[in-house]
VOLOBA-774476 format. One record per residue: residue number from 1; residue in one letter; z, x, y of N, C-alpha, C, O in turn. Coordinates in steps of 0.001 Angstrom, whole numbers, plus 500000, padded with zeros to 6 digits. Last residue first. Example, Ala and Ser with C-alpha at 12.3 -4.5 7.8 and 13.67 -1.06 7.14 Angstrom:
residues 2
pt kolpa 2, drendren S, nzz 507080, nxx 512850, nyy 497750, cazz 507140, caxx 513670, cayy 498940, czz 507870, cxx 512900, cyy 500030, ozz 508039, oxx 513409, oyy 501138 $
pt kolpa 1, drendren A, nzz 507800, nxx 513190, nyy 494310, cazz 507800, caxx 512300, cayy 495500, czz 507800, cxx 513200, cyy 496700, ozz 508465, oxx 514236, oyy 496681 $
//
This chain:
residues 131
pt kolpa 131, drendren A, nzz 929906, nxx 685913, nyy 473781, cazz 929772, caxx 685608, cayy 472257, czz 930683, cxx 684721, cyy 472060, ozz 930854, oxx 684250, oyy 470936 $
pt kolpa 130, drendren A, nzz 927050, nxx 684584, nyy 476504, cazz 928819, caxx 684914, cayy 475667, czz 928873, cxx 684890, cyy 474414, ozz 928170, oxx 684126, oyy 473752 $
pt kolpa 129, drendren I, nzz 924640, nxx 685747, nyy 477220, cazz 924835, caxx 684968, cayy 476600, czz 926408, cxx 685448, cyy 475803, ozz 926710, oxx 686272, oyy 474940 $
pt kolpa 128, drendren I, nzz 922904, nxx 686446, nyy 480549, cazz 924210, caxx 686923, cayy 479493, czz 924642, cxx 685597, cyy 478753, ozz 924942, oxx 684567, oyy 479357 $
pt kolpa 127, drendren L, nzz 919801, nxx 685457, nyy 481926, cazz 920844, caxx 684776, cayy 481327, czz 921891, cxx 685475, cyy 480616, ozz 921854, oxx 684915, oyy 479521 $
pt kolpa 126, drendren G, nzz 917138, nxx 686161, nyy 481795, cazz 918365, caxx 686740, cayy 483213, czz 919351, cxx 685914, cyy 482558, ozz 920005, oxx 685714, oyy 483582 $
pt kolpa 125, drendren D, nzz 916104, nxx 683728, nyy 480502, cazz 915632, caxx 684966, cayy 481209, czz 916735, cxx 684981, cyy 482008, ozz 917190, oxx 684090, oyy 482725 $
pt kolpa 124, drendren L, nzz 916063, nxx 681144, nyy 478855, cazz 917187, caxx 681990, cayy 479056, czz 916961, cxx 684002, cyy 479369, ozz 917387, oxx 685013, oyy 478810 $
pt kolpa 123, drendren A, nzz 913250, nxx 680086, nyy 479196, cazz 914712, caxx 679482, cayy 479565, czz 915972, cxx 680302, cyy 479623, ozz 916842, oxx 680059, oyy 480459 $
pt kolpa 122, drendren R, nzz 911744, nxx 682133, nyy 477701, cazz 911478, caxx 681807, cayy 479579, czz 912963, cxx 681212, cyy 479621, ozz 913841, oxx 681926, oyy 480104 $
pt kolpa 121, drendren K, nzz 912756, nxx 681695, nyy 475451, cazz 913233, caxx 682961, cayy 476105, czz 912693, cxx 683105, cyy 477768, ozz 913065, oxx 683847, oyy 478677 $
pt kolpa 120, drendren T, nzz 911666, nxx 678937, nyy 474670, cazz 913035, caxx 679507, cayy 475008, czz 913469, cxx 680779, cyy 475290, ozz 914687, oxx 680941, oyy 475374 $
pt kolpa 119, drendren I, nzz 908845, nxx 679397, nyy 474958, cazz 909550, caxx 678255, cayy 476062, czz 911508, cxx 678419, cyy 476118, ozz 912317, oxx 678184, oyy 477016 $
pt kolpa 118, drendren I, nzz 908643, nxx 680693, nyy 472612, cazz 908289, caxx 681183, cayy 474464, czz 908939, cxx 680759, cyy 475468, ozz 909437, oxx 681296, oyy 476458 $
pt kolpa 117, drendren E, nzz 909666, nxx 679583, nyy 470850, cazz 910253, caxx 680464, cayy 471409, czz 909450, cxx 681318, cyy 472566, ozz 909742, oxx 682355, oyy 473161 $
pt kolpa 116, drendren A, nzz 907812, nxx 677482, nyy 471048, cazz 908742, caxx 676754, cayy 471121, czz 909616, cxx 678037, cyy 471622, ozz 910289, oxx 677863, oyy 472638 $
pt kolpa 115, drendren Q, nzz 905524, nxx 678822, nyy 470222, cazz 905309, caxx 678305, cayy 471301, czz 906820, cxx 677868, cyy 472115, ozz 907003, oxx 677885, oyy 473332 $
pt kolpa 114, drendren P, nzz 906069, nxx 679401, nyy 467922, cazz 906103, caxx 680313, cayy 468460, czz 906026, cxx 680007, cyy 469850, ozz 906420, oxx 680834, oyy 470674 $
pt kolpa 113, drendren K, nzz 906188, nxx 676303, nyy 466330, cazz 907247, caxx 677386, cayy 466409, czz 907126, cxx 678472, cyy 467257, ozz 908267, oxx 678797, oyy 467585 $
pt kolpa 112, drendren T, nzz 903986, nxx 674594, nyy 469067, cazz 904372, caxx 674864, cayy 467412, czz 905765, cxx 676063, cyy 467750, ozz 906188, oxx 676505, oyy 468818 $
pt kolpa 111, drendren V, nzz 904992, nxx 671278, nyy 470717, cazz 904382, caxx 672285, cayy 469955, czz 904695, cxx 673094, cyy 469326, ozz 905736, oxx 672863, oyy 468712 $
pt kolpa 110, drendren I, nzz 903871, nxx 668161, nyy 471802, cazz 903750, caxx 669034, cayy 470548, czz 903884, cxx 670299, cyy 470108, ozz 903126, oxx 670685, oyy 469219 $
pt kolpa 109, drendren L, nzz 904742, nxx 666110, nyy 474598, cazz 904248, caxx 667379, cayy 473743, czz 905024, cxx 668256, cyy 472659, ozz 906136, oxx 668780, oyy 472600 $
pt kolpa 108, drendren R, nzz 904554, nxx 662860, nyy 474692, cazz 905262, caxx 664079, cayy 474102, czz 904140, cxx 664835, cyy 473766, ozz 903123, oxx 664614, oyy 473110 $
pt kolpa 107, drendren T, nzz 903275, nxx 660412, nyy 477779, cazz 902951, caxx 661581, cayy 477027, czz 903769, cxx 662572, cyy 476207, ozz 903915, oxx 663549, oyy 476941 $
pt kolpa 106, drendren G, nzz 904499, nxx 657111, nyy 477248, cazz 904281, caxx 658265, cayy 477918, czz 903637, cxx 659489, cyy 477028, ozz 903538, oxx 659470, oyy 475801 $
pt kolpa 105, drendren G, nzz 907003, nxx 654940, nyy 476329, cazz 905870, caxx 655489, cayy 476785, czz 905919, cxx 656521, cyy 477106, ozz 906972, oxx 657119, oyy 477322 $
pt kolpa 104, drendren N, nzz 910012, nxx 653468, nyy 475923, cazz 909154, caxx 654241, cayy 476022, czz 908131, cxx 655038, cyy 475973, ozz 908418, oxx 656112, oyy 475443 $
pt kolpa 103, drendren H, nzz 910446, nxx 649848, nyy 474280, cazz 909993, caxx 651682, cayy 474208, czz 909005, cxx 651952, cyy 475306, ozz 907961, oxx 651403, oyy 475657 $
pt kolpa 102, drendren G, nzz 910874, nxx 647278, nyy 474808, cazz 911381, caxx 648463, cayy 475377, czz 911374, cxx 649793, cyy 474847, ozz 912234, oxx 650659, oyy 475009 $
pt kolpa 101, drendren A, nzz 909629, nxx 645830, nyy 472165, cazz 910384, caxx 645760, cayy 473201, czz 911084, cxx 647093, cyy 473769, ozz 911789, oxx 647814, oyy 473063 $
pt kolpa 100, drendren R, nzz 907807, nxx 647723, nyy 470212, cazz 908556, caxx 647151, cayy 470094, czz 909362, cxx 647000, cyy 471895, ozz 909561, oxx 647967, oyy 472631 $
pt kolpa 99, drendren I, nzz 904133, nxx 648286, nyy 469072, cazz 905198, caxx 648682, cayy 470028, czz 906479, cxx 647710, cyy 470405, ozz 906084, oxx 646723, oyy 471025 $
pt kolpa 98, drendren G, nzz 901742, nxx 648856, nyy 466967, cazz 902722, caxx 647994, cayy 467545, czz 903942, cxx 648769, cyy 468092, ozz 904542, oxx 649698, oyy 467552 $
pt kolpa 97, drendren V, nzz 898404, nxx 650404, nyy 467268, cazz 900042, caxx 650122, cayy 466724, czz 900523, cxx 649358, cyy 467430, ozz 899995, oxx 649028, oyy 468492 $
pt kolpa 96, drendren R, nzz 895519, nxx 651736, nyy 466270, cazz 896437, caxx 650762, cayy 467063, czz 897395, cxx 650765, cyy 466322, ozz 897458, oxx 651008, oyy 465117 $
pt kolpa 95, drendren T, nzz 894710, nxx 655116, nyy 467487, cazz 894947, caxx 654095, cayy 466437, czz 895575, cxx 652764, cyy 467554, ozz 895891, oxx 652697, oyy 468741 $
pt kolpa 94, drendren V, nzz 892954, nxx 658020, nyy 466806, cazz 893156, caxx 656834, cayy 467899, czz 893164, cxx 655588, cyy 467255, ozz 892238, oxx 655020, oyy 466676 $
pt kolpa 93, drendren D, nzz 893402, nxx 661532, nyy 467025, cazz 893375, caxx 660582, cayy 466829, czz 893230, cxx 659119, cyy 467518, ozz 893384, oxx 659045, oyy 468737 $
pt kolpa 92, drendren V, nzz 892166, nxx 663990, nyy 468125, cazz 892092, caxx 663547, cayy 466782, czz 892309, cxx 662612, cyy 466081, ozz 891867, oxx 662438, oyy 464946 $
pt kolpa 91, drendren L, nzz 890262, nxx 665139, nyy 470405, cazz 890794, caxx 663922, cayy 470519, czz 890715, cxx 664080, cyy 469035, ozz 889621, oxx 664269, oyy 468502 $
pt kolpa 90, drendren H, nzz 891180, nxx 668607, nyy 472105, cazz 890289, caxx 667708, cayy 471152, czz 891154, cxx 666461, cyy 470651, ozz 892371, oxx 666527, oyy 470479 $
pt kolpa 89, drendren W, nzz 890962, nxx 670642, nyy 474867, cazz 891637, caxx 670134, cayy 473851, czz 890484, cxx 669178, cyy 472978, ozz 889273, oxx 669096, oyy 473184 $
pt kolpa 88, drendren G, nzz 890308, nxx 674299, nyy 474659, cazz 890643, caxx 673106, cayy 475478, czz 891089, cxx 671983, cyy 474286, ozz 891451, oxx 672267, oyy 473145 $
pt kolpa 87, drendren E, nzz 889702, nxx 676814, nyy 473078, cazz 889282, caxx 676545, cayy 474644, czz 889021, cxx 675262, cyy 475117, ozz 888022, oxx 674923, oyy 475752 $
pt kolpa 86, drendren A, nzz 891491, nxx 676893, nyy 470975, cazz 891524, caxx 677779, cayy 471477, czz 890604, cxx 677958, cyy 472911, ozz 890703, oxx 678918, oyy 473675 $
pt kolpa 85, drendren G, nzz 892669, nxx 673570, nyy 471021, cazz 891901, caxx 674195, cayy 470023, czz 892164, cxx 675444, cyy 471290, ozz 892809, oxx 675199, oyy 472309 $
pt kolpa 84, drendren R, nzz 894953, nxx 670894, nyy 470828, cazz 894756, caxx 671954, cayy 471747, czz 893923, cxx 673213, cyy 470759, ozz 894547, oxx 673734, oyy 469835 $
pt kolpa 83, drendren E, nzz 894554, nxx 667323, nyy 470488, cazz 895473, caxx 668562, cayy 469927, czz 894693, cxx 669864, cyy 470515, ozz 893494, oxx 669609, oyy 470633 $
pt kolpa 82, drendren I, nzz 896041, nxx 664504, nyy 470752, cazz 895080, caxx 665667, cayy 471097, czz 895795, cxx 666998, cyy 470563, ozz 896922, oxx 667445, oyy 470349 $
pt kolpa 81, drendren R, nzz 896017, nxx 660599, nyy 470077, cazz 896930, caxx 662545, cayy 469919, czz 895575, cxx 663126, cyy 470027, ozz 894477, oxx 662694, oyy 469677 $
pt kolpa 80, drendren L, nzz 897138, nxx 657642, nyy 470990, cazz 896127, caxx 658595, cayy 470972, czz 896930, cxx 659859, cyy 470675, ozz 898109, oxx 660100, oyy 470932 $
pt kolpa 79, drendren C, nzz 897618, nxx 654262, nyy 470865, cazz 897906, caxx 654961, cayy 470739, czz 896817, cxx 656518, cyy 470610, ozz 895707, oxx 656358, oyy 470103 $
pt kolpa 78, drendren T, nzz 897167, nxx 650590, nyy 471924, cazz 896138, caxx 651360, cayy 471142, czz 897341, cxx 652900, cyy 471677, ozz 897917, oxx 652751, oyy 472754 $
pt kolpa 77, drendren T, nzz 899144, nxx 647783, nyy 470532, cazz 898256, caxx 648624, cayy 471381, czz 897893, cxx 650022, cyy 471495, ozz 898722, oxx 650697, oyy 470884 $
pt kolpa 76, drendren T, nzz 900854, nxx 644843, nyy 470358, cazz 899657, caxx 645683, cayy 469759, czz 898884, cxx 646596, cyy 470770, ozz 898139, oxx 646175, oyy 471656 $
pt kolpa 75, drendren M, nzz 904152, nxx 644151, nyy 470829, cazz 902629, caxx 644372, cayy 471492, czz 902259, cxx 645611, cyy 470847, ozz 902766, oxx 646726, oyy 470725 $
pt kolpa 74, drendren A, nzz 906586, nxx 642481, nyy 468540, cazz 905733, caxx 644049, cayy 469104, czz 904490, cxx 643494, cyy 469538, ozz 903840, oxx 642636, oyy 468940 $
pt kolpa 73, drendren Y, nzz 908660, nxx 639980, nyy 470536, cazz 907859, caxx 640565, cayy 469612, czz 907238, cxx 641863, cyy 469772, ozz 907248, oxx 642424, oyy 470867 $
pt kolpa 72, drendren K, nzz 910261, nxx 639227, nyy 472766, cazz 911134, caxx 638871, cayy 471165, czz 909711, cxx 639748, cyy 470030, ozz 909950, oxx 640024, oyy 468854 $
pt kolpa 71, drendren Y, nzz 911202, nxx 640106, nyy 475810, cazz 910174, caxx 639851, cayy 474826, czz 910363, cxx 640061, cyy 473699, ozz 910693, oxx 641214, oyy 473421 $
pt kolpa 70, drendren A, nzz 913345, nxx 641428, nyy 477288, cazz 912795, caxx 639977, cayy 476844, czz 912126, cxx 639771, cyy 476071, ozz 912586, oxx 638917, oyy 475313 $
pt kolpa 69, drendren R, nzz 912545, nxx 644342, nyy 477693, cazz 913309, caxx 643921, cayy 476628, czz 913027, cxx 642461, cyy 476128, ozz 912621, oxx 642183, oyy 475000 $
pt kolpa 68, drendren A, nzz 908996, nxx 644447, nyy 477834, cazz 910083, caxx 644189, cayy 478524, czz 910971, cxx 643506, cyy 477412, ozz 910655, oxx 642644, oyy 476592 $
pt kolpa 67, drendren P, nzz 906690, nxx 646259, nyy 475977, cazz 907118, caxx 644946, cayy 476920, czz 908480, cxx 644934, cyy 477461, ozz 908967, oxx 646047, oyy 477265 $
pt kolpa 66, drendren G, nzz 906418, nxx 649704, nyy 475928, cazz 906259, caxx 648560, cayy 475495, czz 906791, cxx 647244, cyy 476505, ozz 907218, oxx 647400, oyy 477649 $
pt kolpa 65, drendren S, nzz 904241, nxx 652219, nyy 477507, cazz 905276, caxx 651442, cayy 477423, czz 905374, cxx 650465, cyy 476870, ozz 904354, oxx 649804, oyy 477067 $
pt kolpa 64, drendren P, nzz 901595, nxx 653811, nyy 475383, cazz 901933, caxx 653318, cayy 476399, czz 903213, cxx 652490, cyy 476372, ozz 903442, oxx 651970, oyy 475280 $
pt kolpa 63, drendren S, nzz 901603, nxx 656964, nyy 474411, cazz 901640, caxx 655792, cayy 474116, czz 902092, cxx 655104, cyy 475229, ozz 902883, oxx 655623, oyy 476017 $
pt kolpa 62, drendren Y, nzz 900227, nxx 660244, nyy 472705, cazz 900106, caxx 659191, cayy 473885, czz 900608, cxx 657835, cyy 473559, ozz 900187, oxx 657364, oyy 472502 $
pt kolpa 61, drendren F, nzz 900970, nxx 663412, nyy 471831, cazz 900538, caxx 662332, cayy 471573, czz 901149, cxx 661131, cyy 472900, ozz 902104, oxx 661193, oyy 473675 $
pt kolpa 60, drendren A, nzz 899565, nxx 666850, nyy 471986, cazz 900137, caxx 665863, cayy 472580, czz 899652, cxx 664692, cyy 471883, ozz 898522, oxx 664591, oyy 471405 $
pt kolpa 59, drendren A, nzz 899667, nxx 670257, nyy 470395, cazz 899430, caxx 668994, cayy 470277, czz 900204, cxx 667690, cyy 471467, ozz 901416, oxx 667760, oyy 471674 $
pt kolpa 58, drendren A, nzz 898951, nxx 673544, nyy 469954, cazz 900236, caxx 672333, cayy 470572, czz 899380, cxx 671082, cyy 470311, ozz 898216, oxx 671278, oyy 469962 $
pt kolpa 57, drendren G, nzz 897348, nxx 674967, nyy 469092, cazz 897636, caxx 674962, cayy 468246, czz 898808, cxx 673677, cyy 468640, ozz 899397, oxx 673013, oyy 467787 $
pt kolpa 56, drendren K, nzz 896906, nxx 677362, nyy 471677, cazz 896515, caxx 677035, cayy 470400, czz 897219, cxx 676598, cyy 469634, ozz 897989, oxx 677419, oyy 469134 $
pt kolpa 55, drendren R, nzz 898265, nxx 678808, nyy 474065, cazz 898332, caxx 677302, cayy 473927, czz 897869, cxx 676831, cyy 472789, ozz 898316, oxx 675705, oyy 472572 $
pt kolpa 54, drendren K, nzz 898098, nxx 681366, nyy 474317, cazz 899084, caxx 681017, cayy 473201, czz 899239, cxx 679493, cyy 473016, ozz 899982, oxx 678938, oyy 472206 $
pt kolpa 53, drendren S, nzz 896173, nxx 681629, nyy 476037, cazz 895891, caxx 682671, cayy 475004, czz 896929, cxx 681770, cyy 473837, ozz 896558, oxx 681558, oyy 472682 $
pt kolpa 52, drendren K, nzz 897326, nxx 680904, nyy 478309, cazz 896482, caxx 680499, cayy 477541, czz 896364, cxx 681069, cyy 476214, ozz 896704, oxx 680296, oyy 475319 $
pt kolpa 51, drendren P, nzz 901690, nxx 681235, nyy 477781, cazz 900003, caxx 681777, cayy 478760, czz 898896, cxx 681209, cyy 477875, ozz 899231, oxx 680960, oyy 476717 $
pt kolpa 50, drendren I, nzz 903816, nxx 678739, nyy 478895, cazz 902935, caxx 679298, cayy 477813, czz 901934, cxx 679520, cyy 478232, ozz 901190, oxx 678759, oyy 478850 $
pt kolpa 49, drendren G, nzz 905449, nxx 677557, nyy 480749, cazz 905367, caxx 679339, cayy 480959, czz 904489, cxx 679954, cyy 479633, ozz 904411, oxx 681143, oyy 479328 $
pt kolpa 48, drendren R, nzz 905820, nxx 675530, nyy 481189, cazz 906906, caxx 675650, cayy 480219, czz 906437, cxx 677581, cyy 480497, ozz 907185, oxx 678553, oyy 480384 $
pt kolpa 47, drendren A, nzz 903642, nxx 674935, nyy 482642, cazz 905401, caxx 674732, cayy 483538, czz 906513, cxx 675572, cyy 482475, ozz 907603, oxx 676067, oyy 482762 $
pt kolpa 46, drendren E, nzz 901896, nxx 674436, nyy 480956, cazz 901774, caxx 675643, cayy 481881, czz 903481, cxx 675950, cyy 482621, ozz 904117, oxx 676955, oyy 482939 $
pt kolpa 45, drendren L, nzz 902115, nxx 672636, nyy 479406, cazz 902447, caxx 673729, cayy 478748, czz 902328, cxx 674980, cyy 480085, ozz 902661, oxx 676163, oyy 480011 $
pt kolpa 44, drendren M, nzz 901629, nxx 670547, nyy 481440, cazz 903611, caxx 670642, cayy 480606, czz 903334, cxx 672300, cyy 480234, ozz 904114, oxx 673162, oyy 480639 $
pt kolpa 43, drendren K, nzz 899174, nxx 670822, nyy 482001, cazz 900219, caxx 671196, cayy 482911, czz 901324, cxx 671307, cyy 482312, ozz 902081, oxx 672218, oyy 482648 $
pt kolpa 42, drendren E, nzz 898289, nxx 669872, nyy 479728, cazz 897751, caxx 671209, cayy 480012, czz 898864, cxx 671761, cyy 481193, ozz 899294, oxx 672914, oyy 481236 $
pt kolpa 41, drendren A, nzz 899065, nxx 667297, nyy 479442, cazz 899611, caxx 668008, cayy 478461, czz 899659, cxx 669656, cyy 478792, ozz 900500, oxx 670477, oyy 478428 $
pt kolpa 40, drendren E, nzz 897400, nxx 666766, nyy 481606, cazz 899039, caxx 666443, cayy 481571, czz 899498, cxx 667268, cyy 480991, ozz 900268, oxx 668077, oyy 481509 $
pt kolpa 39, drendren K, nzz 894932, nxx 666723, nyy 480579, cazz 895457, caxx 667129, cayy 482055, czz 897074, cxx 667516, cyy 481886, ozz 897631, oxx 668592, oyy 482107 $
pt kolpa 38, drendren A, nzz 895242, nxx 664751, nyy 478245, cazz 894893, caxx 666448, cayy 478085, czz 895376, cxx 667457, cyy 479067, ozz 895941, oxx 668528, oyy 478844 $
pt kolpa 37, drendren V, nzz 895616, nxx 662688, nyy 479486, cazz 896900, caxx 663238, cayy 478760, czz 896652, cxx 664536, cyy 478272, ozz 897525, oxx 665335, oyy 477931 $
pt kolpa 36, drendren Q, nzz 893385, nxx 662466, nyy 480657, cazz 894256, caxx 662415, cayy 481383, czz 895343, cxx 663004, cyy 480981, ozz 896044, oxx 663711, oyy 481705 $
pt kolpa 35, drendren Y, nzz 891144, nxx 662500, nyy 478504, cazz 891035, caxx 663079, cayy 479329, czz 892357, cxx 663376, cyy 480002, ozz 892624, oxx 664578, oyy 480008 $
pt kolpa 34, drendren A, nzz 892551, nxx 659815, nyy 477537, cazz 892682, caxx 660985, cayy 476612, czz 892561, cxx 661936, cyy 477695, ozz 893638, oxx 662394, oyy 478077 $
pt kolpa 33, drendren A, nzz 891988, nxx 657737, nyy 478895, cazz 892995, caxx 658218, cayy 478618, czz 893310, cxx 659268, cyy 478089, ozz 894465, oxx 659679, oyy 478193 $
pt kolpa 32, drendren F, nzz 888817, nxx 657533, nyy 479247, cazz 889425, caxx 658331, cayy 480432, czz 891143, cxx 658549, cyy 480039, ozz 891733, oxx 659399, oyy 480705 $
pt kolpa 31, drendren A, nzz 888508, nxx 655601, nyy 476851, cazz 888656, caxx 657181, cayy 477151, czz 889100, cxx 658088, cyy 477992, ozz 889634, oxx 659163, oyy 477719 $
pt kolpa 30, drendren R, nzz 891306, nxx 653677, nyy 476830, cazz 889730, caxx 653701, cayy 476938, czz 889726, cxx 655234, cyy 477184, ozz 890658, oxx 655924, oyy 477597 $
pt kolpa 29, drendren L, nzz 893744, nxx 651580, nyy 475206, cazz 893285, caxx 652531, cayy 475987, czz 891747, cxx 653043, cyy 475970, ozz 891050, oxx 652734, oyy 475004 $
pt kolpa 28, drendren T, nzz 894804, nxx 648168, nyy 475567, cazz 894239, caxx 648901, cayy 474964, czz 893534, cxx 650291, cyy 475987, ozz 893000, oxx 650165, oyy 477090 $
pt kolpa 27, drendren N, nzz 895918, nxx 645087, nyy 476319, cazz 896420, caxx 646456, cayy 476185, czz 896162, cxx 647383, cyy 475096, ozz 896824, oxx 647527, oyy 474068 $
pt kolpa 26, drendren A, nzz 892762, nxx 643483, nyy 475460, cazz 894303, caxx 643535, cayy 476202, czz 895208, cxx 645026, cyy 475721, ozz 894925, oxx 645784, oyy 474793 $
pt kolpa 25, drendren Q, nzz 890989, nxx 643011, nyy 473747, cazz 890726, caxx 643539, cayy 474972, czz 891863, cxx 643484, cyy 475893, ozz 891696, oxx 643442, oyy 477112 $
pt kolpa 24, drendren A, nzz 889819, nxx 643959, nyy 470536, cazz 891191, caxx 643595, cayy 471570, czz 890145, cxx 643821, cyy 472697, ozz 889067, oxx 644415, oyy 472733 $
pt kolpa 23, drendren K, nzz 888087, nxx 643935, nyy 468463, cazz 887853, caxx 642847, cayy 469548, czz 889074, cxx 643258, cyy 470518, ozz 889091, oxx 642509, oyy 471494 $
pt kolpa 22, drendren G, nzz 888487, nxx 647529, nyy 468385, cazz 887776, caxx 646713, cayy 468008, czz 887639, cxx 645660, cyy 469127, ozz 887289, oxx 645924, oyy 470277 $
pt kolpa 21, drendren N, nzz 889622, nxx 650341, nyy 469202, cazz 890447, caxx 648484, cayy 469588, czz 889506, cxx 647763, cyy 469061, ozz 889848, oxx 646671, oyy 469514 $
pt kolpa 20, drendren A, nzz 888429, nxx 651860, nyy 467582, cazz 889788, caxx 651600, cayy 467213, czz 890548, cxx 650724, cyy 467774, ozz 891633, oxx 650289, oyy 467387 $
pt kolpa 19, drendren Q, nzz 886029, nxx 651806, nyy 468438, cazz 886019, caxx 651567, cayy 467647, czz 887912, cxx 651171, cyy 466624, ozz 888285, oxx 650572, oyy 465615 $
pt kolpa 18, drendren T, nzz 886379, nxx 652823, nyy 471167, cazz 885959, caxx 651168, cayy 470679, czz 886110, cxx 650770, cyy 469394, ozz 886301, oxx 649589, oyy 469106 $
pt kolpa 17, drendren F, nzz 887527, nxx 655289, nyy 471114, cazz 888107, caxx 654465, cayy 471110, czz 887506, cxx 652710, cyy 470905, ozz 888150, oxx 651713, oyy 470578 $
pt kolpa 16, drendren A, nzz 885150, nxx 656042, nyy 469734, cazz 886279, caxx 656293, cayy 469407, czz 887345, cxx 655275, cyy 469587, ozz 887918, oxx 654607, oyy 468725 $
pt kolpa 15, drendren T, nzz 883278, nxx 655789, nyy 472098, cazz 882736, caxx 655093, cayy 471192, czz 883988, cxx 654980, cyy 469588, ozz 883840, oxx 654192, oyy 468654 $
pt kolpa 14, drendren E, nzz 884315, nxx 657615, nyy 473711, cazz 884477, caxx 656355, cayy 473978, czz 884220, cxx 655576, cyy 472915, ozz 884958, oxx 654605, oyy 472749 $
pt kolpa 13, drendren V, nzz 883815, nxx 659789, nyy 472549, cazz 885228, caxx 660016, cayy 472657, czz 885220, cxx 658173, cyy 472751, ozz 885949, oxx 657494, oyy 472028 $
pt kolpa 12, drendren K, nzz 880963, nxx 660107, nyy 472831, cazz 881643, caxx 659815, cayy 471591, czz 882875, cxx 659412, cyy 471360, ozz 883216, oxx 658819, oyy 470337 $
pt kolpa 11, drendren D, nzz 880806, nxx 660387, nyy 475620, cazz 880061, caxx 658982, cayy 474812, czz 880826, cxx 658593, cyy 473619, ozz 881242, oxx 657480, oyy 473296 $
pt kolpa 10, drendren R, nzz 881545, nxx 662984, nyy 476141, cazz 882406, caxx 661184, cayy 476950, czz 882199, cxx 660314, cyy 475834, ozz 883049, oxx 659666, oyy 475222 $
pt kolpa 9, drendren N, nzz 880568, nxx 665184, nyy 476012, cazz 881070, caxx 663966, cayy 474402, czz 881616, cxx 662959, cyy 474850, ozz 882139, oxx 662083, oyy 474161 $
pt kolpa 8, drendren E, nzz 880324, nxx 666499, nyy 478102, cazz 879182, caxx 665918, cayy 477033, czz 879654, cxx 665035, cyy 476167, ozz 878970, oxx 664151, oyy 475651 $
pt kolpa 7, drendren D, nzz 882597, nxx 666659, nyy 479064, cazz 881997, caxx 665853, cayy 479907, czz 880872, cxx 665446, cyy 478811, ozz 880544, oxx 664272, oyy 478640 $
pt kolpa 6, drendren T, nzz 884957, nxx 667223, nyy 476655, cazz 884180, caxx 667716, cayy 477351, czz 883467, cxx 666386, cyy 478021, ozz 883705, oxx 665251, oyy 477608 $
pt kolpa 5, drendren L, nzz 887246, nxx 667237, nyy 473848, cazz 887239, caxx 666615, cayy 474892, czz 886319, cxx 667054, cyy 475815, ozz 887083, oxx 667867, oyy 476335 $
pt kolpa 4, drendren K, nzz 886354, nxx 667347, nyy 470823, cazz 886080, caxx 668002, cayy 471743, czz 886122, cxx 667206, cyy 473446, ozz 885143, oxx 666738, oyy 474027 $
pt kolpa 3, drendren I, nzz 887269, nxx 665684, nyy 467985, cazz 886248, caxx 665221, cayy 469357, czz 886394, cxx 666438, cyy 470068, ozz 887175, oxx 666834, oyy 469203 $
pt kolpa 2, drendren K, nzz 887461, nxx 664710, nyy 464953, cazz 888039, caxx 665877, cayy 466136, czz 886660, cxx 665809, cyy 467186, ozz 885444, oxx 665884, oyy 467010 $
pt kolpa 1, drendren M, nzz 888563, nxx 663074, nyy 462335, cazz 888154, caxx 662798, cayy 463721, czz 888251, cxx 663904, cyy 464341, ozz 889424, oxx 664279, oyy 464339 $
//
């Protein structure tokens, strides 16, 4: 699956989530989550100094937080993965998964090696590294 996250594709994105969620009503994500994660991931790339022309290939994974630590069983919920194309984000996976108690959810940014080099260079800019 690879669906570009645009307003025109909102029905396709919603269908992907509906299929992944199946009959589940609780602990599910809907299409708006993919759009929110795309906005958040774009801000993360911008904050790390990656120019728009170099953002292709980045990805983001989102999962909700797990139940309280006192809860003994895994909670089944929806997770999503998006990838950055040349002109925007694409939904590439929506899956139901089990999350253990105490799991820290949220957005995890995945960068390519050249993007990591840009981040490292920016972090070290202005520093002198002692031998």
